[in-house]
C-alpha positions in Angstrom: 58.7 81.5 63.1 62.2 83.0 63.2 65.2 80.5 63.1 68.0 83.0 64.1 69.4 80.8 66.7 72.5 78.4 66.3 73.8 75.7 68.6 77.3 74.8 68.8 78.2 71.4 70.2 81.4 70.2 71.1 82.1 66.5 71.1 85.2 65.8 73.3 84.8 61.7 72.5 83.2 61.4 69.4 83.3 58.2 68.5 82.0 57.3 71.9 78.9 60.2 72.4 78.0 60.4 68.9 74.9 57.7 69.3 73.8 59.6 72.4 74.2 63.1 70.7 72.5 61.6 67.5 69.2 60.1 69.8 69.0 63.4 71.3 69.1 65.1 68.0 66.6 63.1 66.6 64.3 63.6 69.5 64.4 67.4 68.8 64.5 66.9 65.2 61.7 69.2 64.4 63.7 72.4 65.7 66.5 71.6 63.7 66.6 73.5 60.3 70.0 72.8 59.6 73.0 70.8 60.7 76.5 70.8 59.9 79.1 68.2 61.6 82.8 68.8 61.3 86.2 67.0 62.5 89.5 66.9 61.4 90.5 63.9 59.0 93.4 63.0 56.9 94.6 60.2 54.8 95.8 58.0 57.8 94.0 60.2 60.7 90.3 60.5 61.9 90.1 62.8 65.0 88.0 61.9 67.8 87.1 65.2 68.6 84.1 67.1 66.7 81.7 69.9 66.4 78.2 70.3 65.2 76.7 73.5 64.4 73.1 73.5 64.1 70.6 76.3 62.9 67.9 75.6 65.4 64.1 77.1 65.5 61.4 76.9 68.0 60.2 78.2 71.6 63.0 79.1 73.8 61.5 76.5 76.4 62.3 73.7 73.8 65.3 75.0 72.8 66.5 75.3 76.6 65.6 71.4 76.8 67.5 70.4 73.8 70.7 72.2 75.4 69.9 70.4 78.7 69.6 67.0 77.3 72.9 67.7 75.2 74.7 69.1 78.0 74.0 65.9 80.6 75.9 63.8 78.1 78.8 62.9 79.0 82.0 64.6 77.0 79.7 67.0 75.0 79.4 70.4 75.5 76.8 72.9 73.8 76.2 76.5 73.8 73.5 78.6 71.8 74.1 81.9 69.9 70.9 84.1 69.7 71.1 86.2 66.8 67.7 87.9 67.7 68.8 89.7 70.2 
């Protein structure tokens, strides 16, 4: 199965939305090959915004359900890049 799709997830309120995002990602865990989480952090600073990148595998219908589930969450925006096209 080809895994040439990337989902980018923007969390505008990272600390508030992280538990729901984690629950959603766990539910679709068999479709996620790689996950990378990014947010700004410093000695006395931790950003409340974050970015999660996923390399995903699966049928388009399954991945559409994942995108829909993420975009239904408050403070979360997700988009997919299909590198097979």
